[in-house]
C-alpha positions as CSV (number, residue, x, y, z in Angstrom):
1,M,107.9,130.4,72.2
2,K,111.4,131.8,71.1
3,I,114.4,129.9,72.3
4,L,118.0,131.1,72.2
5,F,120.9,128.6,72.4
6,I,124.4,129.7,73.2
7,N,126.9,127.1,73.5
8,L,130.7,126.3,73.5
9,P,132.0,125.9,69.9
10,Y,132.9,122.2,70.2
11,D,131.2,119.2,68.7
12,G,130.9,117.5,71.9
13,H,128.7,120.5,73.3
14,V,126.8,121.3,70.1
15,V,126.0,118.0,68.5
16,P,124.0,116.7,71.6
17,T,121.7,119.7,71.3
18,I,120.8,119.4,67.5
19,G,118.0,116.8,68.1
20,L,116.5,119.1,70.9
21,V,116.7,122.0,68.5
22,Q,114.8,120.0,65.9
23,E,112.2,118.8,68.1
24,L,111.6,122.3,69.5
25,I,111.2,123.6,65.9
26,K,108.8,120.7,65.1
27,Q,106.7,121.6,68.0
28,G,106.4,125.4,66.8
29,C,109.2,127.0,68.5
30,E,111.4,129.7,67.0
31,V,114.9,128.6,67.8
32,T,117.9,130.9,67.4
33,Y,121.5,129.5,67.8
34,L,124.5,131.9,68.5
35,M,127.8,130.6,67.6
36,P,131.1,131.4,65.9
37,L,130.7,132.0,62.1
38,D,132.4,128.7,61.2
39,W,129.4,126.9,62.6
40,R,126.9,128.4,60.2
41,D,126.3,125.2,58.0
42,K,126.0,122.8,60.9
43,I,123.4,125.0,62.7
44,A,121.5,125.8,59.6
45,D,121.1,122.2,58.9
46,S,119.4,121.8,62.3
47,G,116.7,124.3,61.1
48,A,117.5,126.9,63.7
49,Q,118.2,130.5,62.8
50,F,121.7,131.2,63.0
51,Y,123.5,134.3,64.3
52,G,127.3,134.3,64.2
53,Y,130.2,136.2,65.5
54,K,133.8,136.3,64.4
55,N,136.1,135.1,67.1
56,H,135.1,133.3,70.2
57,K,138.7,133.2,71.4
58,K,138.6,136.8,72.4
59,L,136.2,135.6,75.2
60,S,139.0,133.8,77.0
61,V,140.9,137.1,77.3
62,Q,138.4,138.5,79.9
63,P,140.0,136.7,83.0
64,V,143.4,138.0,81.9
65,N,142.0,141.5,81.7
66,A,140.5,141.1,85.1
67,R,143.9,140.0,86.7
68,C,145.6,143.0,84.9
69,I,143.1,145.4,86.5
70,E,143.6,143.7,89.8
71,R,147.3,144.3,89.7
72,L,146.5,148.0,89.0
73,G,144.7,148.0,92.3
74,V,141.3,148.8,90.5
75,G,138.2,147.1,91.9
76,K,137.9,144.0,94.3
77,R,140.3,141.1,94.1
78,L,138.7,138.4,91.9
79,E,139.1,134.7,92.6
80,Y,139.5,132.1,89.9
81,S,139.3,128.4,90.3
82,K,140.6,125.8,87.8
83,V,138.1,123.2,86.6
């Protein structure tokens, strides 16, 4: 079985998944983890295959872009809630 992990790039989100990743690999699963490049060593130590990308902070620009489009009157109005 092939499994892909995608997570937020913070210790509190990633570290709890490492044991699960290791167990899945031990049971014969092929595990891939997608994270920013600076997480390469921590993920590689888990045994998972690592795929990286340069900058996760660009992902946070998407809601800002959506609001700009909204102001231009293109598309439906999008609602955002603060968590």
